[in-house]
C-alpha positions as protocol buffer text, in pm:
chain_id: "A"
residue {
  index: 1
  type: MET
  ca { x: 10088 y: 14689 z: 6789 }
}
residue {
  index: 2
  type: TYR
  ca { x: 9729 y: 14813 z: 6758 }
}
residue {
  index: 3
  type: PHE
  ca { x: 9520 y: 14907 z: 6475 }
}
residue {
  index: 4
  type: ASN
  ca { x: 9291 y: 15198 z: 6540 }
}
residue {
  index: 5
  type: TYR
  ca { x: 9090 y: 15431 z: 6321 }
}
residue {
  index: 6
  type: THR
  ca { x: 8795 y: 15392 z: 6085 }
}
residue {
  index: 7
  type: TYR
  ca { x: 8823 y: 15429 z: 5722 }
}
residue {
  index: 8
  type: ASN
  ca { x: 8541 y: 15408 z: 5419 }
}
residue {
  index: 9
  type: HIS
  ca { x: 8634 y: 15264 z: 5121 }
}
residue {
  index: 10
  type: THR
  ca { x: 8443 y: 15087 z: 4817 }
}
residue {
  index: 11
  type: LEU
  ca { x: 8466 y: 14744 z: 4687 }
}
residue {
  index: 12
  type: ASP
  ca { x: 8533 y: 14721 z: 4328 }
}
residue {
  index: 13
  type: ALA
  ca { x: 8387 y: 14497 z: 4057 }
}
residue {
  index: 14
  type: LYS
  ca { x: 8655 y: 14253 z: 4087 }
}
residue {
  index: 15
  type: ASN
  ca { x: 8621 y: 14240 z: 4478 }
}
residue {
  index: 16
  type: ARG
  ca { x: 8923 y: 14463 z: 4539 }
}
residue {
  index: 17
  type: LEU
  ca { x: 8938 y: 14663 z: 4839 }
}
residue {
  index: 18
  type: PHE
  ca { x: 9184 y: 14926 z: 4931 }
}
residue {
  index: 19
  type: ILE
  ca { x: 9355 y: 14897 z: 5268 }
}
residue {
  index: 20
  type: PRO
  ca { x: 9476 y: 15225 z: 5405 }
}
residue {
  index: 21
  type: ALA
  ca { x: 9850 y: 15254 z: 5396 }
}
residue {
  index: 22
  type: LYS
  ca { x: 9864 y: 15284 z: 5779 }
}
residue {
  index: 23
  type: PHE
  ca { x: 9719 y: 14961 z: 5807 }
}
residue {
  index: 24
  type: ARG
  ca { x: 9936 y: 14805 z: 5524 }
}
residue {
  index: 25
  type: GLU
  ca { x: 10245 y: 14912 z: 5697 }
}
residue {
  index: 26
  type: GLN
  ca { x: 10153 y: 14734 z: 6015 }
}
residue {
  index: 27
  type: LEU
  ca { x: 10037 y: 14428 z: 5856 }
}
residue {
  index: 28
  type: GLY
  ca { x: 10346 y: 14337 z: 5636 }
}
residue {
  index: 29
  type: ASP
  ca { x: 10363 y: 14205 z: 5289 }
}
residue {
  index: 30
  type: GLU
  ca { x: 10143 y: 13886 z: 5380 }
}
residue {
  index: 31
  type: PHE
  ca { x: 9864 y: 13877 z: 5626 }
}
residue {
  index: 32
  type: VAL
  ca { x: 9550 y: 13661 z: 5695 }
}
residue {
  index: 33
  type: ILE
  ca { x: 9177 y: 13721 z: 5649 }
}
residue {
  index: 34
  type: PHE
  ca { x: 8888 y: 13501 z: 5794 }
}
residue {
  index: 35
  type: LYS
  ca { x: 8549 y: 13529 z: 5855 }
}
residue {
  index: 36
  type: GLY
  ca { x: 8489 y: 13685 z: 6209 }
}
residue {
  index: 37
  type: PRO
  ca { x: 8200 y: 13549 z: 6457 }
}
residue {
  index: 38
  type: GLU
  ca { x: 8013 y: 13857 z: 6345 }
}
residue {
  index: 39
  type: LYS
  ca { x: 7922 y: 13938 z: 5995 }
}
residue {
  index: 40
  type: CYS
  ca { x: 8254 y: 14081 z: 5916 }
}
residue {
  index: 41
  type: LEU
  ca { x: 8611 y: 13998 z: 5815 }
}
residue {
  index: 42
  type: TYR
  ca { x: 8896 y: 13967 z: 6047 }
}
residue {
  index: 43
  type: VAL
  ca { x: 9251 y: 14077 z: 5917 }
}
residue {
  index: 44
  type: TYR
  ca { x: 9568 y: 13980 z: 6119 }
}
residue {
  index: 45
  type: ASP
  ca { x: 9936 y: 14019 z: 6054 }
}
residue {
  index: 46
  type: LYS
  ca { x: 10091 y: 13687 z: 6039 }
}
residue {
  index: 47
  type: GLU
  ca { x: 10225 y: 13700 z: 6385 }
}
residue {
  index: 48
  type: THR
  ca { x: 9946 y: 13808 z: 6568 }
}
residue {
  index: 49
  type: PHE
  ca { x: 9741 y: 13541 z: 6374 }
}
residue {
  index: 50
  type: GLU
  ca { x: 10006 y: 13261 z: 6501 }
}
residue {
  index: 51
  type: GLU
  ca { x: 9911 y: 13361 z: 6836 }
}
residue {
  index: 52
  type: VAL
  ca { x: 9538 y: 13348 z: 6795 }
}
residue {
  index: 53
  type: SER
  ca { x: 9544 y: 13043 z: 6619 }
}
residue {
  index: 54
  type: ARG
  ca { x: 9722 y: 12843 z: 6876 }
}
residue {
  index: 55
  type: GLN
  ca { x: 9415 y: 12815 z: 7105 }
}
residue {
  index: 56
  type: PHE
  ca { x: 9236 y: 12629 z: 6784 }
}
residue {
  index: 57
  type: ILE
  ca { x: 9541 y: 12417 z: 6709 }
}
residue {
  index: 58
  type: ASN
  ca { x: 9530 y: 12305 z: 7066 }
}
residue {
  index: 59
  type: HIS
  ca { x: 9150 y: 12258 z: 7077 }
}
residue {
  index: 60
  type: PRO
  ca { x: 9030 y: 11886 z: 7157 }
}
residue {
  index: 61
  type: ASN
  ca { x: 8722 y: 11920 z: 6925 }
}
residue {
  index: 62
  type: ARG
  ca { x: 8815 y: 11872 z: 6544 }
}
residue {
  index: 63
  type: LYS
  ca { x: 8489 y: 12051 z: 6463 }
}
residue {
  index: 64
  type: VAL
  ca { x: 8595 y: 12357 z: 6621 }
}
residue {
  index: 65
  type: GLN
  ca { x: 8963 y: 12307 z: 6457 }
}
residue {
  index: 66
  type: ARG
  ca { x: 8796 y: 12265 z: 6111 }
}
residue {
  index: 67
  type: SER
  ca { x: 8535 y: 12559 z: 6182 }
}
residue {
  index: 68
  type: PHE
  ca { x: 8824 y: 12808 z: 6223 }
}
residue {
  index: 69
  type: PHE
  ca { x: 9102 y: 12688 z: 5996 }
}
residue {
  index: 70
  type: SER
  ca { x: 8845 y: 12640 z: 5692 }
}
residue {
  index: 71
  type: GLN
  ca { x: 8780 y: 13012 z: 5728 }
}
residue {
  index: 72
  type: VAL
  ca { x: 9124 y: 13134 z: 5680 }
}
residue {
  index: 73
  type: SER
  ca { x: 9288 y: 13268 z: 5374 }
}
residue {
  index: 74
  type: ASP
  ca { x: 9619 y: 13423 z: 5315 }
}
residue {
  index: 75
  type: ALA
  ca { x: 9633 y: 13758 z: 5136 }
}
residue {
  index: 76
  type: SER
  ca { x: 9852 y: 14039 z: 5041 }
}
residue {
  index: 77
  type: ALA
  ca { x: 9787 y: 14386 z: 4882 }
}
residue {
  index: 78
  type: ASP
  ca { x: 9865 y: 14470 z: 4507 }
}
residue {
  index: 79
  type: LYS
  ca { x: 10083 y: 14766 z: 4413 }
}
residue {
  index: 80
  type: GLN
  ca { x: 9789 y: 14995 z: 4440 }
}
residue {
  index: 81
  type: GLY
  ca { x: 9718 y: 14870 z: 4813 }
}
residue {
  index: 82
  type: ARG
  ca { x: 9412 y: 14650 z: 4729 }
}
residue {
  index: 83
  type: VAL
  ca { x: 9332 y: 14332 z: 4866 }
}
residue {
  index: 84
  type: THR
  ca { x: 9123 y: 14086 z: 4664 }
}
residue {
  index: 85
  type: LEU
  ca { x: 8852 y: 13932 z: 4867 }
}
residue {
  index: 86
  type: THR
  ca { x: 8705 y: 13588 z: 4768 }
}
residue {
  index: 87
  type: ALA
  ca { x: 8339 y: 13584 z: 4655 }
}
residue {
  index: 88
  type: ASP
  ca { x: 8271 y: 13365 z: 4977 }
}
residue {
  index: 89
  type: GLN
  ca { x: 8417 y: 13646 z: 5207 }
}
residue {
  index: 90
  type: VAL
  ca { x: 8224 y: 13912 z: 5015 }
}
residue {
  index: 91
  type: GLU
  ca { x: 7900 y: 13718 z: 5050 }
}
residue {
  index: 92
  type: TYR
  ca { x: 7960 y: 13631 z: 5428 }
}
residue {
  index: 93
  type: ALA
  ca { x: 8031 y: 13991 z: 5507 }
}
residue {
  index: 94
  type: ASN
  ca { x: 7738 y: 14126 z: 5288 }
}
residue {
  index: 95
  type: LEU
  ca { x: 7979 y: 14357 z: 5119 }
}
residue {
  index: 96
  type: LYS
  ca { x: 7809 y: 14524 z: 4843 }
}
residue {
  index: 97
  type: LYS
  ca { x: 7987 y: 14834 z: 4758 }
}
residue {
  index: 98
  type: ASP
  ca { x: 8044 y: 15082 z: 5064 }
}
residue {
  index: 99
  type: ALA
  ca { x: 8297 y: 14908 z: 5305 }
}
residue {
  index: 100
  type: VAL
  ca { x: 8400 y: 15013 z: 5655 }
}
residue {
  index: 101
  type: ILE
  ca { x: 8771 y: 14940 z: 5767 }
}
residue {
  index: 102
  type: ILE
  ca { x: 8828 y: 14955 z: 6119 }
}
residue {
  index: 103
  type: GLY
  ca { x: 9110 y: 14923 z: 6343 }
}
residue {
  index: 104
  type: ALA
  ca { x: 9004 y: 14709 z: 6653 }
}
residue {
  index: 105
  type: GLY
  ca { x: 9306 y: 14658 z: 6852 }
}
residue {
  index: 106
  type: GLN
  ca { x: 9515 y: 14356 z: 6732 }
}
residue {
  index: 107
  type: ARG
  ca { x: 9331 y: 14313 z: 6416 }
}
residue {
  index: 108
  type: ILE
  ca { x: 9147 y: 14498 z: 6126 }
}
residue {
  index: 109
  type: GLU
  ca { x: 8768 y: 14446 z: 6061 }
}
residue {
  index: 110
  type: ILE
  ca { x: 8613 y: 14493 z: 5733 }
}
residue {
  index: 111
  type: TRP
  ca { x: 8240 y: 14547 z: 5730 }
}
residue {
  index: 112
  type: SER
  ca { x: 7979 y: 14644 z: 5511 }
}
residue {
  index: 113
  type: ALA
  ca { x: 7862 y: 14992 z: 5584 }
}
residue {
  index: 114
  type: GLU
  ca { x: 7511 y: 14869 z: 5644 }
}
residue {
  index: 115
  type: GLU
  ca { x: 7617 y: 14595 z: 5896 }
}
residue {
  index: 116
  type: TYR
  ca { x: 7870 y: 14822 z: 6053 }
}
residue {
  index: 117
  type: SER
  ca { x: 7611 y: 15092 z: 6125 }
}
residue {
  index: 118
  type: ASP
  ca { x: 7359 y: 14804 z: 6277 }
}
residue {
  index: 119
  type: ALA
  ca { x: 7651 y: 14654 z: 6482 }
}
residue {
  index: 120
  type: THR
  ca { x: 7809 y: 14943 z: 6650 }
}
residue {
  index: 121
  type: ILE
  ca { x: 7720 y: 15225 z: 6913 }
}
residue {
  index: 122
  type: SER
  ca { x: 7876 y: 15520 z: 7030 }
}
residue {
  index: 123
  type: MET
  ca { x: 8122 y: 15503 z: 7347 }
}
residue {
  index: 124
  type: SER
  ca { x: 7844 y: 15731 z: 7526 }
}
residue {
  index: 125
  type: GLN
  ca { x: 7590 y: 15441 z: 7487 }
}
residue {
  index: 126
  type: LEU
  ca { x: 7797 y: 15195 z: 7669 }
}
residue {
  index: 127
  type: ASP
  ca { x: 7650 y: 15084 z: 7980 }
}
residue {
  index: 128
  type: ASP
  ca { x: 7998 y: 14991 z: 8140 }
}
residue {
  index: 129
  type: ILE
  ca { x: 8227 y: 15260 z: 8008 }
}
residue {
  index: 130
  type: ASP
  ca { x: 8282 y: 15408 z: 8371 }
}
residue {
  index: 131
  type: GLU
  ca { x: 8519 y: 15110 z: 8448 }
}
residue {
  index: 132
  type: PHE
  ca { x: 8767 y: 15239 z: 8201 }
}
residue {
  index: 133
  type: ILE
  ca { x: 9007 y: 15517 z: 8306 }
}
residue {
  index: 134
  type: PHE
  ca { x: 9060 y: 15782 z: 8015 }
}
């Protein structure tokens, strides 16, 4: 299962963000949100998150384990398809109003529109795009 496409939505006054139906179907009823290494939030379905977290569970450095697992929160969408983000998550991702929700392979990423614009480039601008076969 892979997530793809880009959606634009807005964060409401209660820190709720609409998750597109296509993504909700793939995520299931419960999923995981955590602060990614960039200024965005990563969203994984439970099964994929278990796979990702194994490398941290078995890491010999407790600081690495703490850093990773302390950023994780369980989540689910309400009947309207919205997820409520914590104040800490909103602050970390610099979410104000406009949000970009993208499929990024095995995960979904939630970006502020401003941060997303600064962090991405078109495929034609990639230096090593020729190594891929289309």
